[in-house]
DOVEXKE-315809 format. One record per residue (C-alpha): x, y, z; residue in one letter. Coordinates in nm, 2 decimals. Each point is the difference from the previous one (the first is absolute). Layout:
N
east = X north = Y up = Z rest = A
...
//
This chain:
207
east = 13.82 north = 13.66 up = 16.83 rest = M
east = -0.30 north = 0.23 up = -0.05 rest = V
east = -0.31 north = -0.16 up = -0.08 rest = V
east = -0.07 north = 0.10 up = -0.37 rest = P
east = -0.34 north = 0.19 up = 0.08 rest = I
east = 0.18 north = 0.21 up = 0.23 rest = K
east = 0.19 north = 0.18 up = -0.26 rest = E
east = -0.30 north = 0.09 up = -0.18 rest = L
east = -0.19 north = 0.10 up = 0.31 rest = L
east = 0.29 north = 0.24 up = 0.11 rest = A
east = -0.13 north = 0.22 up = 0.27 rest = D
east = -0.35 north = -0.05 up = -0.09 rest = K
east = -0.25 north = -0.05 up = 0.28 rest = R
east = -0.21 north = -0.32 up = -0.07 rest = V
east = -0.35 north = 0.05 up = 0.17 rest = V
east = -0.21 north = -0.32 up = -0.01 rest = L
east = -0.37 north = 0.08 up = 0.07 rest = G
east = -0.07 north = -0.34 up = 0.19 rest = S
east = 0.04 north = -0.11 up = 0.33 rest = Q
east = 0.04 north = -0.35 up = -0.06 rest = S
east = 0.31 north = -0.15 up = 0.14 rest = P
east = 0.00 north = -0.28 up = -0.26 rest = R
east = 0.06 north = 0.30 up = -0.26 rest = R
east = 0.24 north = 0.18 up = 0.21 rest = V
east = 0.20 north = -0.32 up = 0.05 rest = E
east = -0.01 north = -0.09 up = -0.40 rest = L
east = 0.14 north = 0.34 up = -0.10 rest = L
east = 0.27 north = -0.04 up = 0.25 rest = R
east = 0.10 north = -0.33 up = -0.15 rest = E
east = 0.00 north = 0.18 up = -0.34 rest = M
east = 0.27 north = 0.22 up = 0.17 rest = G
east = -0.25 north = 0.32 up = 0.04 rest = I
east = -0.05 north = 0.16 up = 0.32 rest = D
east = -0.30 north = 0.21 up = 0.02 rest = C
east = -0.25 north = 0.23 up = 0.20 rest = V
east = -0.32 north = -0.15 up = 0.09 rest = V
east = -0.29 north = 0.28 up = -0.05 rest = I
east = -0.34 north = -0.21 up = 0.03 rest = P
east = -0.27 north = 0.13 up = -0.24 rest = S
east = -0.33 north = 0.07 up = 0.16 rest = R
east = -0.18 north = -0.05 up = -0.33 rest = A
east = -0.33 north = -0.13 up = -0.02 rest = D
east = -0.02 north = -0.34 up = -0.09 rest = E
east = -0.36 north = -0.06 up = -0.10 rest = S
east = -0.08 north = -0.09 up = -0.37 rest = H
east = -0.29 north = -0.07 up = -0.21 rest = P
east = -0.10 north = -0.35 up = -0.04 rest = D
east = 0.05 north = 0.00 up = -0.39 rest = N
east = 0.37 north = 0.07 up = 0.02 rest = V
east = 0.17 north = -0.33 up = -0.16 rest = L
east = 0.23 north = -0.17 up = 0.25 rest = P
east = 0.31 north = 0.06 up = -0.24 rest = G
east = -0.08 north = 0.37 up = 0.00 rest = E
east = -0.07 north = 0.06 up = 0.37 rest = L
east = 0.34 north = 0.00 up = 0.12 rest = P
east = 0.12 north = 0.26 up = -0.21 rest = L
east = -0.30 north = 0.21 up = 0.06 rest = V
east = 0.10 north = -0.02 up = 0.35 rest = L
east = 0.39 north = 0.06 up = -0.02 rest = A
east = -0.06 north = 0.30 up = -0.23 rest = K
east = -0.26 north = 0.13 up = 0.30 rest = R
east = 0.26 north = -0.06 up = 0.24 rest = K
east = 0.28 north = 0.19 up = -0.19 rest = A
east = -0.26 north = 0.29 up = -0.07 rest = D
east = -0.06 north = 0.04 up = 0.39 rest = A
east = 0.37 north = 0.02 up = 0.05 rest = L
east = 0.11 north = 0.23 up = -0.25 rest = M
east = 0.00 north = 0.34 up = 0.25 rest = S
east = 0.28 north = -0.18 up = 0.20 rest = Y
east = 0.23 north = -0.08 up = -0.29 rest = I
east = 0.27 north = 0.22 up = -0.06 rest = G
east = 0.17 north = 0.11 up = -0.31 rest = E
east = 0.27 north = -0.27 up = 0.02 rest = H
east = -0.22 north = -0.29 up = 0.15 rest = D
east = -0.09 north = -0.30 up = -0.17 rest = L
east = -0.33 north = -0.14 up = 0.10 rest = L
east = -0.14 north = -0.38 up = -0.01 rest = I
east = -0.32 north = -0.11 up = 0.11 rest = T
east = -0.17 north = -0.39 up = -0.06 rest = A
east = -0.29 north = -0.16 up = 0.07 rest = D
east = -0.07 north = -0.38 up = -0.01 rest = T
east = -0.33 north = -0.17 up = -0.06 rest = I
east = -0.09 north = -0.36 up = 0.01 rest = V
east = -0.28 north = -0.13 up = -0.23 rest = A
east = -0.18 north = -0.32 up = -0.04 rest = L
east = -0.14 north = 0.02 up = -0.35 rest = G
east = -0.14 north = 0.34 up = -0.04 rest = Q
east = -0.06 north = 0.02 up = 0.36 rest = E
east = 0.23 north = 0.22 up = 0.21 rest = V
east = 0.08 north = -0.15 up = 0.35 rest = L
east = 0.12 north = 0.33 up = 0.18 rest = E
east = 0.16 north = 0.02 up = 0.35 rest = K
east = -0.24 north = -0.19 up = 0.25 rest = P
east = -0.19 north = 0.22 up = 0.25 rest = R
east = -0.01 north = -0.29 up = 0.26 rest = T
east = 0.17 north = -0.33 up = 0.06 rest = L
east = -0.34 north = -0.21 up = -0.11 rest = M
east = 0.03 north = 0.21 up = -0.34 rest = E
east = 0.36 north = -0.11 up = -0.01 rest = A
east = -0.10 north = -0.37 up = 0.05 rest = K
east = -0.25 north = 0.06 up = -0.27 rest = S
east = 0.22 north = 0.10 up = -0.25 rest = F
east = 0.23 north = -0.27 up = 0.06 rest = L
east = -0.25 north = -0.27 up = -0.02 rest = Q
east = -0.07 north = 0.14 up = -0.35 rest = R
east = 0.36 north = 0.02 up = -0.09 rest = L
east = 0.06 north = -0.36 up = 0.10 rest = S
east = 0.09 north = -0.22 up = -0.28 rest = G
east = -0.04 north = 0.27 up = -0.28 rest = Q
east = 0.18 north = 0.21 up = -0.22 rest = W
east = -0.03 north = 0.39 up = 0.05 rest = H
east = 0.17 north = 0.30 up = -0.11 rest = S
east = 0.21 north = 0.27 up = 0.17 rest = V
east = 0.02 north = 0.35 up = -0.16 rest = Y
east = 0.28 north = 0.24 up = 0.12 rest = S
east = 0.03 north = 0.36 up = -0.14 rest = A
east = 0.24 north = 0.24 up = 0.07 rest = F
east = 0.05 north = 0.36 up = -0.09 rest = V
east = 0.30 north = 0.20 up = -0.02 rest = I
east = 0.02 north = 0.38 up = -0.01 rest = R
east = 0.32 north = 0.21 up = -0.04 rest = H
east = 0.05 north = 0.35 up = -0.13 rest = Q
east = -0.27 north = 0.00 up = -0.21 rest = G
east = 0.01 north = -0.37 up = -0.14 rest = L
east = -0.24 north = -0.28 up = 0.09 rest = E
east = 0.04 north = -0.37 up = -0.06 rest = H
east = -0.26 north = -0.27 up = 0.11 rest = H
east = -0.04 north = -0.35 up = -0.06 rest = E
east = -0.25 north = -0.27 up = 0.10 rest = V
east = 0.16 north = -0.34 up = 0.04 rest = I
east = -0.20 north = -0.33 up = 0.05 rest = T
east = 0.10 north = -0.31 up = 0.20 rest = T
east = -0.24 north = -0.31 up = -0.03 rest = D
east = 0.02 north = -0.23 up = 0.32 rest = V
east = -0.11 north = -0.35 up = 0.07 rest = R
east = -0.09 north = -0.05 up = 0.35 rest = M
east = -0.03 north = -0.36 up = 0.15 rest = L
east = -0.30 north = -0.14 up = 0.16 rest = S
east = 0.02 north = 0.12 up = 0.35 rest = L
east = -0.20 north = -0.18 up = 0.27 rest = D
east = -0.20 north = 0.18 up = 0.27 rest = E
east = 0.28 north = -0.04 up = 0.28 rest = D
east = 0.27 north = 0.15 up = -0.23 rest = E
east = -0.23 north = 0.32 up = -0.09 rest = I
east = -0.07 north = 0.04 up = 0.38 rest = N
east = 0.38 north = -0.03 up = 0.10 rest = Y
east = 0.08 north = 0.23 up = -0.28 rest = Y
east = -0.23 north = 0.29 up = 0.09 rest = V
east = 0.01 north = -0.04 up = 0.37 rest = N
east = 0.40 north = 0.01 up = -0.01 rest = E
east = 0.09 north = 0.22 up = -0.28 rest = C
east = -0.11 north = 0.36 up = -0.06 rest = S
east = -0.23 north = -0.01 up = -0.29 rest = V
east = -0.24 north = 0.32 up = 0.02 rest = L
east = 0.27 north = 0.19 up = -0.18 rest = D
east = 0.03 north = -0.23 up = -0.31 rest = K
east = -0.20 north = 0.00 up = -0.31 rest = A
east = -0.18 north = -0.34 up = -0.01 rest = G
east = 0.04 north = -0.05 up = 0.35 rest = G
east = 0.38 north = -0.17 up = -0.07 rest = Y
east = 0.38 north = 0.08 up = -0.04 rest = G
east = 0.18 north = -0.21 up = -0.21 rest = I
east = 0.32 north = 0.06 up = 0.23 rest = Q
east = -0.20 north = -0.13 up = 0.29 rest = D
east = -0.06 north = -0.37 up = 0.13 rest = W
east = -0.24 north = -0.06 up = -0.24 rest = I
east = 0.23 north = 0.09 up = -0.29 rest = G
east = 0.25 north = -0.26 up = 0.11 rest = T
east = -0.26 north = -0.29 up = 0.02 rest = V
east = -0.31 north = 0.09 up = -0.18 rest = G
east = 0.10 north = 0.12 up = -0.34 rest = I
east = 0.06 north = -0.23 up = -0.27 rest = A
east = 0.08 north = 0.20 up = -0.30 rest = E
east = 0.07 north = 0.37 up = -0.11 rest = I
east = 0.01 north = 0.12 up = -0.37 rest = R
east = 0.18 north = 0.35 up = 0.03 rest = G
east = 0.19 north = 0.22 up = 0.20 rest = C
east = 0.00 north = -0.14 up = 0.37 rest = Y
east = 0.10 north = 0.33 up = 0.16 rest = N
east = -0.33 north = 0.16 up = -0.19 rest = N
east = -0.21 north = -0.22 up = 0.22 rest = V
east = 0.19 north = 0.11 up = 0.32 rest = V
east = -0.10 north = 0.36 up = -0.13 rest = G
east = 0.25 north = 0.16 up = -0.22 rest = L
east = 0.14 north = -0.13 up = -0.35 rest = P
east = 0.38 north = 0.07 up = 0.06 rest = T
east = 0.13 north = -0.11 up = -0.32 rest = A
east = -0.27 north = 0.23 up = -0.21 rest = Q
east = 0.05 north = 0.27 up = 0.27 rest = L
east = 0.37 north = 0.01 up = -0.02 rest = Y
east = 0.02 north = 0.03 up = -0.41 rest = Q
east = -0.28 north = 0.26 up = 0.01 rest = A
east = 0.23 north = 0.22 up = 0.26 rest = L
east = 0.29 north = -0.03 up = -0.23 rest = K
east = -0.19 north = 0.12 up = -0.28 rest = K
east = -0.16 north = 0.28 up = 0.19 rest = V
east = 0.32 north = 0.11 up = 0.17 rest = L
east = 0.18 north = 0.00 up = -0.35 rest = S
east = -0.28 north = 0.18 up = -0.17 rest = S
east = -0.03 north = 0.28 up = 0.29 rest = S
east = 0.33 north = 0.14 up = -0.10 rest = K
east = -0.12 north = 0.11 up = -0.34 rest = S
east = -0.38 north = 0.02 up = -0.01 rest = T
east = -0.31 north = 0.09 up = 0.18 rest = H
east = -0.35 north = -0.14 up = -0.02 rest = G
east = -0.16 north = -0.35 up = -0.01 rest = K
east = 0.22 north = -0.30 up = -0.08 rest = F
//
């Protein structure tokens, strides 16, 4: 049988504005094949942007940067994920030492992961920000050193990936969508895609 979303997508080209292999794989698990066009949008931001607002600012900026590549029948998806400890954003670490510092601070603490996605298709736009709260177990120095040295951490917000070794042994509890922490809230995205694809048949504008 055909995956249900395929019928709505028909012959549309789905463009993912991200080179994250995790997001590509999550889309495939949803039954969606995509073309990857990485956005080169500037990801700098003012310090006064709240953590819960920042990923949407960046996801929209990524979408804006890719509009010249999007055809009439294309559907564009962009996304951004940030980790926040309180009101402080822990972005992708620039060095392994910074990744260790992030993990030392997250150790034994609750923190929030915010992911935003933007869908654009035939004049329609839909966007959402999803929040997941995560409690990390207390990690000792050997565990942090092992993870940072053996796994790829520099491309991950907060210096960790929940799908990695550290997620298997070091995450005590999550409240919310697991895939949101991986980088794409798939259940919410799936519902949004159904709405956008159904609406695009009869109307144009913001959804």
